[in-house]
KEKEKOL-91886 format. One record per residue (C-alpha): x, y, z; residue in one letter. Coordinates in pm, whole numbers. Layout:
N
+--------+--------+--------+----+
:      X :      Y :      Z : aa :
+--------+--------+--------+----+
:      X :      Y :      Z :  a :
...
+--------+--------+--------+----+
END
This chain:
457
+--------+--------+--------+----+
:      X :      Y :      Z : aa :
+--------+--------+--------+----+
:      0 :      0 :      0 :  m :
:    156 :    333 :   -110 :  s :
:    199 :    617 :    135 :  k :
:    -41 :    910 :     93 :  k :
:    121 :   1220 :    -48 :  i :
:     47 :   1508 :    191 :  p :
:   -164 :   1803 :     78 :  v :
:    -50 :   2156 :    168 :  i :
:   -293 :   2446 :    131 :  a :
:   -167 :   2801 :     75 :  i :
:   -417 :   3046 :    223 :  v :
:   -444 :   3408 :    336 :  g :
:   -618 :   3732 :    255 :  r :
:   -603 :   3875 :    -95 :  t :
:   -284 :   3993 :   -266 :  n :
:    -31 :   3865 :    -10 :  v :
:    162 :   3657 :   -266 :  g :
:      0 :   3313 :   -233 :  k :
:     26 :   3235 :   -605 :  s :
:    385 :   3357 :   -620 :  t :
:    472 :   3118 :   -336 :  l :
:    282 :   2842 :   -516 :  f :
:    490 :   2895 :   -832 :  n :
:    815 :   2920 :   -636 :  t :
:    756 :   2591 :   -455 :  l :
:    653 :   2426 :   -781 :  l :
:    960 :   2559 :   -960 :  g :
:    769 :   2693 :  -1259 :  r :
:    492 :   2939 :  -1339 :  r :
:    158 :   2766 :  -1301 :  s :
:    -71 :   3005 :  -1113 :  s :
:   -132 :   3344 :  -1270 :  i :
:     36 :   3619 :  -1073 :  v :
:    -71 :   3983 :  -1096 :  e :
:    -25 :   4276 :   -858 :  d :
:   -398 :   4307 :   -793 :  q :
:   -632 :   4127 :   -555 :  p :
:   -873 :   3850 :   -654 :  g :
:   -678 :   3693 :   -942 :  v :
:   -696 :   3340 :   -800 :  t :
:  -1042 :   3195 :   -757 :  r :
:  -1043 :   2817 :   -795 :  d :
:   -825 :   2575 :   -606 :  r :
:   -513 :   2510 :   -809 :  n :
:   -339 :   2177 :   -739 :  y :
:     13 :   2075 :   -832 :  a :
:    246 :   1791 :   -734 :  l :
:    588 :   1906 :   -614 :  v :
:    873 :   1655 :   -652 :  k :
:   1179 :   1882 :   -652 :  r :
:   1257 :   1851 :   -280 :  f :
:   1349 :   1559 :    -54 :  n :
:    988 :   1446 :    -30 :  f :
:    683 :   1484 :   -259 :  p :
:    378 :   1689 :   -164 :  f :
:     75 :   1843 :   -329 :  t :
:     27 :   2217 :   -298 :  i :
:   -305 :   2394 :   -336 :  v :
:   -332 :   2759 :   -435 :  d :
:   -647 :   2936 :   -315 :  t :
:   -826 :   3266 :   -345 :  g :
:   -845 :   3512 :    -60 :  g :
:  -1008 :   3384 :    257 :  l :
:  -1108 :   3743 :    327 :  v :
:  -1075 :   4070 :    137 :  g :
:  -1291 :   3978 :   -163 :  e :
:  -1582 :   4205 :    -63 :  e :
:  -1599 :   4371 :   -407 :  e :
:  -1588 :   4037 :   -587 :  n :
:  -1931 :   3904 :   -684 :  p :
:  -1791 :   3552 :   -651 :  l :
:  -1653 :   3614 :   -301 :  r :
:  -1867 :   3345 :   -135 :  d :
:  -1761 :   3085 :   -392 :  a :
:  -1395 :   3186 :   -366 :  v :
:  -1406 :   3162 :     12 :  r :
:  -1582 :   2825 :     -4 :  a :
:  -1303 :   2695 :   -228 :  q :
:  -1040 :   2814 :     21 :  a :
:  -1229 :   2662 :    315 :  e :
:  -1249 :   2328 :    132 :  t :
:   -875 :   2335 :     76 :  a :
:   -824 :   2398 :    449 :  i :
:  -1043 :   2103 :    546 :  k :
:   -865 :   1855 :    319 :  e :
:   -512 :   1982 :    393 :  a :
:   -255 :   1797 :    601 :  d :
:    -70 :   2127 :    654 :  l :
:   -160 :   2493 :    601 :  i :
:     72 :   2771 :    488 :  l :
:    -91 :   3095 :    608 :  a :
:     64 :   3383 :    412 :  v :
:     97 :   3740 :    544 :  l :
:    224 :   4053 :    367 :  d :
:    549 :   4166 :    530 :  g :
:    602 :   4461 :    295 :  l :
:    277 :   4640 :    379 :  h :
:    258 :   4512 :    735 :  g :
:    -31 :   4410 :    953 :  e :
:   -382 :   4448 :    806 :  h :
:   -710 :   4435 :   1003 :  p :
:   -821 :   4139 :    790 :  l :
:   -520 :   3935 :    907 :  d :
:   -689 :   3901 :   1246 :  a :
:   -990 :   3744 :   1067 :  d :
:   -759 :   3494 :    899 :  v :
:   -598 :   3413 :   1232 :  f :
:   -936 :   3345 :   1396 :  r :
:  -1048 :   3120 :   1110 :  m :
:   -729 :   2915 :   1109 :  l :
:   -726 :   2891 :   1488 :  h :
:  -1008 :   2636 :   1446 :  q :
:   -831 :   2437 :   1172 :  a :
:   -750 :   2073 :   1239 :  q :
:   -425 :   2075 :   1040 :  a :
:   -105 :   2239 :   1172 :  p :
:    -37 :   2592 :   1046 :  v :
:    292 :   2754 :    941 :  i :
:    262 :   3134 :    943 :  w :
:    463 :   3268 :    648 :  v :
:    548 :   3638 :    619 :  v :
:    607 :   3702 :    249 :  n :
:    772 :   3995 :     66 :  k :
:   1055 :   4019 :    321 :  c :
:   1322 :   4130 :     75 :  e :
:   1540 :   4294 :    339 :  s :
:   1627 :   4254 :    710 :  p :
:   1459 :   4592 :    772 :  k :
:   1127 :   4465 :    638 :  i :
:   1166 :   4142 :    835 :  e :
:   1215 :   4332 :   1161 :  l :
:    913 :   4553 :   1096 :  a :
:    703 :   4246 :   1013 :  a :
:    752 :   4123 :   1368 :  a :
:    435 :   4316 :   1453 :  e :
:    241 :   4009 :   1332 :  f :
:    335 :   3840 :   1660 :  y :
:     76 :   4067 :   1820 :  a :
:   -196 :   3856 :   1656 :  l :
:   -107 :   3577 :   1897 :  g :
:    114 :   3382 :   1656 :  i :
:    390 :   3185 :   1829 :  e :
:    630 :   3154 :   1534 :  e :
:    678 :   3331 :   1203 :  l :
:    872 :   3218 :    896 :  t :
:   1008 :   3505 :    684 :  f :
:   1047 :   3461 :    307 :  i :
:   1041 :   3643 :    -22 :  s :
:    869 :   3415 :   -272 :  a :
:    947 :   3649 :   -561 :  a :
:   1320 :   3647 :   -478 :  h :
:   1322 :   3282 :   -364 :  k :
:   1478 :   3369 :    -29 :  s :
:   1390 :   3168 :    282 :  g :
:   1236 :   2887 :     73 :  i :
:   1481 :   2620 :    191 :  k :
:   1406 :   2706 :    553 :  q :
:   1033 :   2694 :    479 :  l :
:   1059 :   2351 :    315 :  v :
:   1260 :   2223 :    615 :  s :
:    984 :   2349 :    844 :  k :
:    721 :   2177 :    626 :  i :
:    914 :   1852 :    653 :  e :
:    942 :   1893 :   1029 :  e :
:    569 :   1966 :   1070 :  k :
:    468 :   1667 :    863 :  l :
:    726 :   1444 :   1037 :  s :
:    838 :   1315 :    701 :  l :
:   1148 :   1110 :    633 :  k :
:   1294 :   1135 :    287 :  a :
:   1380 :    823 :     94 :  d :
:   1734 :    725 :    195 :  a :
:   1815 :    646 :   -168 :  t :
:   1739 :   1002 :   -273 :  l :
:   1888 :   1200 :     14 :  v :
:   2249 :   1231 :    116 :  e :
:   2327 :   1137 :    472 :  e :
:   2290 :   1446 :    687 :  r :
:   2556 :   1525 :    943 :  p :
:   2454 :   1548 :   1307 :  e :
:   2427 :   1892 :   1459 :  s :
:   2764 :   2016 :   1575 :  v :
:   2885 :   2322 :   1766 :  i :
:   3146 :   2512 :   1565 :  k :
:   3399 :   2682 :   1790 :  v :
:   3653 :   2923 :   1637 :  a :
:   3972 :   3005 :   1829 :  i :
:   4069 :   3364 :   1750 :  l :
:   4338 :   3601 :   1869 :  g :
:   4664 :   3771 :   1787 :  k :
:   4960 :   3578 :   1648 :  p :
:   5140 :   3357 :   1903 :  n :
:   4865 :   3373 :   2165 :  s :
:   4853 :   2992 :   2184 :  g :
:   4558 :   2901 :   1962 :  k :
:   4703 :   2585 :   1809 :  s :
:   4850 :   2476 :   2144 :  t :
:   4503 :   2503 :   2299 :  l :
:   4345 :   2291 :   2026 :  i :
:   4618 :   2027 :   2055 :  n :
:   4549 :   2008 :   2428 :  k :
:   4172 :   1979 :   2373 :  l :
:   4200 :   1695 :   2123 :  i :
:   4479 :   1520 :   2315 :  g :
:   4733 :   1503 :   2033 :  e :
:   4978 :   1718 :   1841 :  e :
:   4743 :   1770 :   1552 :  r :
:   4861 :   2123 :   1473 :  l :
:   5211 :   2260 :   1429 :  v :
:   5301 :   2497 :   1711 :  t :
:   5602 :   2718 :   1774 :  s :
:   5701 :   3043 :   1939 :  n :
:   5715 :   3206 :   1597 :  l :
:   5421 :   3431 :   1520 :  a :
:   5227 :   3328 :   1209 :  g :
:   5291 :   2952 :   1229 :  t :
:   4928 :   2881 :   1143 :  t :
:   4831 :   3013 :    800 :  r :
:   4514 :   2827 :    708 :  d :
:   4191 :   2777 :    899 :  s :
:   4188 :   2417 :   1018 :  i :
:   3867 :   2229 :   1104 :  k :
:   3898 :   1950 :   1358 :  i :
:   3598 :   1740 :   1467 :  p :
:   3584 :   1642 :   1834 :  l :
:   3332 :   1461 :   2052 :  k :
:   3333 :   1549 :   2422 :  r :
:   3079 :   1423 :   2679 :  d :
:   2841 :   1319 :   2402 :  g :
:   2854 :   1660 :   2230 :  v :
:   2990 :   1703 :   1878 :  d :
:   3220 :   1999 :   1819 :  f :
:   3419 :   2128 :   1524 :  v :
:   3721 :   2330 :   1635 :  l :
:   3836 :   2600 :   1394 :  l :
:   4200 :   2696 :   1436 :  d :
:   4284 :   3024 :   1266 :  t :
:   4581 :   3236 :   1177 :  a :
:   4660 :   3521 :   1415 :  g :
:   4481 :   3841 :   1319 :  l :
:   4699 :   4150 :   1281 :  r :
:   4600 :   4501 :   1186 :  k :
:   4504 :   4527 :    820 :  k :
:   4751 :   4814 :    772 :  a :
:   5038 :   4584 :    872 :  k :
:   4942 :   4311 :    624 :  v :
:   5034 :   4358 :    258 :  d :
:   4777 :   4277 :    -11 :  d :
:   4839 :   3956 :   -204 :  g :
:   5056 :   3798 :     65 :  t :
:   5000 :   3464 :    235 :  v :
:   4923 :   3645 :    560 :  e :
:   4658 :   3852 :    387 :  r :
:   4481 :   3537 :    267 :  f :
:   4526 :   3384 :    613 :  s :
:   4348 :   3681 :    767 :  n :
:   4062 :   3645 :    520 :  l :
:   4023 :   3277 :    608 :  r :
:   4026 :   3358 :    978 :  a :
:   3744 :   3605 :    918 :  l :
:   3561 :   3337 :    720 :  r :
:   3595 :   3101 :   1017 :  a :
:   3442 :   3372 :   1236 :  l :
:   3149 :   3399 :    995 :  a :
:   3104 :   3021 :   1002 :  e :
:   3133 :   2953 :   1375 :  c :
:   2865 :   2939 :   1645 :  d :
:   3093 :   3038 :   1933 :  v :
:   3418 :   3235 :   1915 :  a :
:   3691 :   3202 :   2177 :  v :
:   3905 :   3515 :   2199 :  l :
:   4244 :   3403 :   2330 :  l :
:   4440 :   3663 :   2524 :  l :
:   4805 :   3639 :   2622 :  d :
:   4828 :   3706 :   2998 :  a :
:   5202 :   3767 :   2979 :  t :
:   5143 :   4081 :   2769 :  q :
:   4952 :   4258 :   3043 :  g :
:   4626 :   4431 :   2962 :  m :
:   4440 :   4353 :   2636 :  p :
:   4585 :   4538 :   2339 :  t :
:   4421 :   4749 :   2071 :  e :
:   4426 :   4447 :   1839 :  q :
:   4249 :   4234 :   2103 :  d :
:   3982 :   4504 :   2114 :  q :
:   3950 :   4492 :   1737 :  r :
:   3902 :   4114 :   1732 :  v :
:   3646 :   4139 :   2013 :  a :
:   3467 :   4405 :   1810 :  g :
:   3457 :   4179 :   1503 :  l :
:   3303 :   3896 :   1706 :  i :
:   3051 :   4137 :   1857 :  h :
:   2952 :   4277 :   1516 :  e :
:   2902 :   3927 :   1378 :  r :
:   2671 :   3843 :   1666 :  g :
:   2859 :   3526 :   1757 :  r :
:   2873 :   3375 :   2104 :  g :
:   3185 :   3508 :   2277 :  l :
:   3416 :   3350 :   2536 :  i :
:   3729 :   3530 :   2657 :  i :
:   4007 :   3285 :   2748 :  a :
:   4314 :   3428 :   2920 :  v :
:   4602 :   3199 :   2823 :  n :
:   4946 :   3153 :   2985 :  k :
:   4795 :   3233 :   3324 :  w :
:   5044 :   2999 :   3491 :  d :
:   5327 :   3231 :   3382 :  a :
:   5182 :   3531 :   3570 :  v :
:   5283 :   3619 :   3923 :  e :
:   4963 :   3651 :   4121 :  k :
:   4796 :   3671 :   4458 :  d :
:   4435 :   3634 :   4575 :  h :
:   4338 :   3966 :   4409 :  k :
:   4497 :   3907 :   4068 :  t :
:   4205 :   3731 :   3903 :  v :
:   3948 :   3995 :   3996 :  k :
:   4182 :   4278 :   3901 :  e :
:   4254 :   4124 :   3562 :  y :
:   3882 :   4064 :   3503 :  e :
:   3815 :   4432 :   3570 :  r :
:   4094 :   4523 :   3327 :  t :
:   3950 :   4296 :   3058 :  v :
:   3598 :   4433 :   3105 :  r :
:   3726 :   4791 :   3091 :  a :
:   3932 :   4736 :   2774 :  n :
:   3700 :   4500 :   2587 :  l :
:   3378 :   4696 :   2620 :  k :
:   3228 :   4501 :   2332 :  f :
:   3237 :   4184 :   2539 :  g :
:   3109 :   4274 :   2884 :  t :
:   2859 :   3988 :   2851 :  y :
:   3127 :   3725 :   2780 :  a :
:   3241 :   3460 :   3031 :  p :
:   3611 :   3490 :   3121 :  i :
:   3828 :   3180 :   3168 :  l :
:   4186 :   3161 :   3294 :  f :
:   4376 :   2874 :   3134 :  i :
:   4715 :   2738 :   3040 :  s :
:   4716 :   2575 :   2698 :  a :
:   5071 :   2449 :   2755 :  l :
:   4996 :   2259 :   3077 :  s :
:   4630 :   2193 :   3000 :  g :
:   4509 :   2363 :   3318 :  r :
:   4135 :   2443 :   3291 :  r :
:   4138 :   2381 :   2914 :  c :
:   3838 :   2139 :   2923 :  p :
:   3628 :   2424 :   3064 :  s :
:   3656 :   2599 :   2725 :  v :
:   3432 :   2336 :   2562 :  l :
:   3201 :   2316 :   2863 :  e :
:   3139 :   2689 :   2854 :  v :
:   3112 :   2687 :   2472 :  a :
:   2823 :   2441 :   2504 :  k :
:   2658 :   2660 :   2770 :  q :
:   2693 :   2971 :   2552 :  v :
:   2565 :   2785 :   2244 :  y :
:   2254 :   2668 :   2431 :  d :
:   2193 :   3009 :   2589 :  a :
:   2197 :   3181 :   2252 :  g :
:   1917 :   2957 :   2127 :  r :
:   1681 :   3016 :   2416 :  e :
:   1350 :   3185 :   2343 :  r :
:   1170 :   3408 :   2590 :  v :
:    794 :   3363 :   2613 :  q :
:    624 :   3671 :   2472 :  t :
:    407 :   3708 :   2782 :  s :
:    711 :   3695 :   3014 :  d :
:    898 :   3947 :   2801 :  l :
:    611 :   4195 :   2805 :  n :
:    566 :   4164 :   3181 :  k :
:    933 :   4242 :   3241 :  v :
:    935 :   4546 :   3011 :  l :
:    604 :   4680 :   3142 :  e :
:    742 :   4663 :   3498 :  r :
:   1059 :   4839 :   3382 :  a :
:    856 :   5120 :   3221 :  f :
:    648 :   5164 :   3537 :  k :
:    949 :   5158 :   3770 :  k :
:   1142 :   5412 :   3563 :  k :
:    931 :   5582 :   3295 :  p :
:   1114 :   5737 :   3000 :  p :
:   1116 :   6118 :   2963 :  p :
:    791 :   6267 :   2831 :  n :
:    764 :   6373 :   2469 :  y :
:    561 :   6689 :   2405 :  r :
:    412 :   6661 :   2751 :  g :
:    291 :   6302 :   2701 :  e :
:    453 :   5982 :   2833 :  p :
:    613 :   5746 :   2586 :  i :
:    410 :   5426 :   2594 :  k :
:    512 :   5065 :   2538 :  i :
:    260 :   4853 :   2350 :  f :
:    415 :   4518 :   2269 :  f :
:    747 :   4332 :   2260 :  a :
:    853 :   4001 :   2112 :  t :
:   1167 :   3800 :   2041 :  q :
:   1236 :   3779 :   1669 :  v :
:   1573 :   3606 :   1656 :  g :
:   1818 :   3378 :   1831 :  i :
:   2197 :   3355 :   1843 :  a :
:   2215 :   3646 :   1905 :  p :
:   1885 :   3701 :   2088 :  p :
:   1698 :   3976 :   1907 :  e :
:   1389 :   4163 :   2024 :  f :
:   1147 :   4414 :   1875 :  v :
:    973 :   4660 :   2108 :  v :
:    680 :   4866 :   1980 :  f :
:    648 :   5206 :   2149 :  v :
:    470 :   5532 :   2074 :  s :
:    783 :   5740 :   2000 :  h :
:   1091 :   5517 :   1950 :  p :
:   1310 :   5801 :   1821 :  a :
:   1269 :   5983 :   2151 :  k :
:   1409 :   5704 :   2368 :  l :
:   1760 :   5820 :   2454 :  n :
:   2068 :   5601 :   2477 :  f :
:   2072 :   5583 :   2856 :  s :
:   1711 :   5465 :   2871 :  y :
:   1772 :   5201 :   2605 :  k :
:   2073 :   5084 :   2805 :  r :
:   1850 :   5069 :   3116 :  y :
:   1600 :   4842 :   2938 :  l :
:   1882 :   4627 :   2801 :  k :
:   2027 :   4583 :   3150 :  n :
:   1683 :   4488 :   3283 :  i :
:   1652 :   4217 :   3018 :  l :
:   2006 :   4099 :   3091 :  r :
:   1928 :   4069 :   3463 :  d :
:   1619 :   3853 :   3402 :  i :
:   1732 :   3668 :   3087 :  f :
:   2114 :   3652 :   3107 :  p :
:   2202 :   3499 :   2766 :  f :
:   2568 :   3452 :   2873 :  p :
:   2812 :   3503 :   2590 :  g :
:   2571 :   3692 :   2364 :  y :
:   2489 :   4053 :   2304 :  d :
:   2119 :   4134 :   2334 :  i :
:   1990 :   4327 :   2034 :  k :
:   1678 :   4540 :   2080 :  i :
:   1502 :   4721 :   1794 :  h :
:   1244 :   4989 :   1868 :  y :
:    953 :   5038 :   1629 :  r :
:    673 :   5292 :   1622 :  k :
:    318 :   5187 :   1701 :  r :
:     33 :   5424 :   1769 :  t :
:   -221 :   5389 :   2048 :  e :
:   -496 :   5387 :   1785 :  k :
:   -336 :   5097 :   1599 :  a :
:   -284 :   4909 :   1924 :  d :
:   -650 :   4958 :   2024 :  r :
:   -770 :   4846 :   1681 :  a :
:   -551 :   4537 :   1705 :  q :
:   -686 :   4449 :   2048 :  r :
:  -1047 :   4495 :   1931 :  e :
:   -986 :   4278 :   1624 :  a :
:   -842 :   4002 :   1843 :  a :
:  -1151 :   3993 :   2072 :  v :
+--------+--------+--------+----+
END
């Protein structure tokens, strides 16, 4: 008996890009696409076989928004039939034009659906649009998937989510074996800070060439390692020097580029400092800044600590020095190690796992809003034109690094010190060790907030 091919219905209000998504998933133009509402009326079926598993997609007319269409009842009936027979529903929203009052009607209708629903925000051609589209969380949606069907961006992630929702397993003869999830840890720092020595100690063998000569490592080396049941890939990199000191076209120049590529690829970056050189240098600050800008998990490991004369105050004093000089990384755990002797080296991987997990935590929307509402009440922001700045809604829109959008009445009037206050409040309640917390402020009027609340009732 053959396995039933799942049916996936694409639904939403008019002119949100349902047919464009249909054509993109199919891989060819089948549904007619025009920049005007009401083009699609009948259910349009097509079998998709271009991914790891086959499925049937159904294009539909607008669930709502067809008021001027004399066939609106028939169009809606067609869409409702598709919903009833579907194994999965793709509910499409318009990210470019933002939240529409009719989207709340769609949400209420699909809330009663038997099949699971993936909420897809279409027309997200840029990160700016994607951030603004986070306002759809206010409908009560737990998770959004951002795509641009016209530009074919986000489609692979959407298909993966479809596969996950349907709990499908692709035919082993058609799919390459997928590697298990691994934590990629890049070891970064200045030349001769002990990066390769640390990796050799972690893997328990002299896998990498080490010497006291700066620049021994030229390529970025990937080394798989399993520790306590966790899979890691260690990325050894060349020491990063100032760009002005590295000539174009040289081996060192290419080494620097590969080190930066390793930073872009990793999940967690370990910034290795040389304790024998005293306080962190300007180049250490630059590397910390690069890690911060990339939004990677950050661990600061102070190497050669056994070579430093110290007393019971030395650790705390050095920590204060590091925090003062590496202002980009005040959120980073600090470890004191000796790569040569192996002292405390295993803690690097232990903390890397903790940072990796912390960066993927999600804060419940209700908890987030309670914390921020209390913060606003405890210390209100300065008034604007004699009226208090109001907070309406906040939600987490990203992980690793954790990213939040906060909707307020006058975002441009929140000064730096108040934004820092809110960030510190979030950090106190939701630590996210090793990651910077990114908060974006967006404008939302009291009228729009009231309309949204009334539509949700």
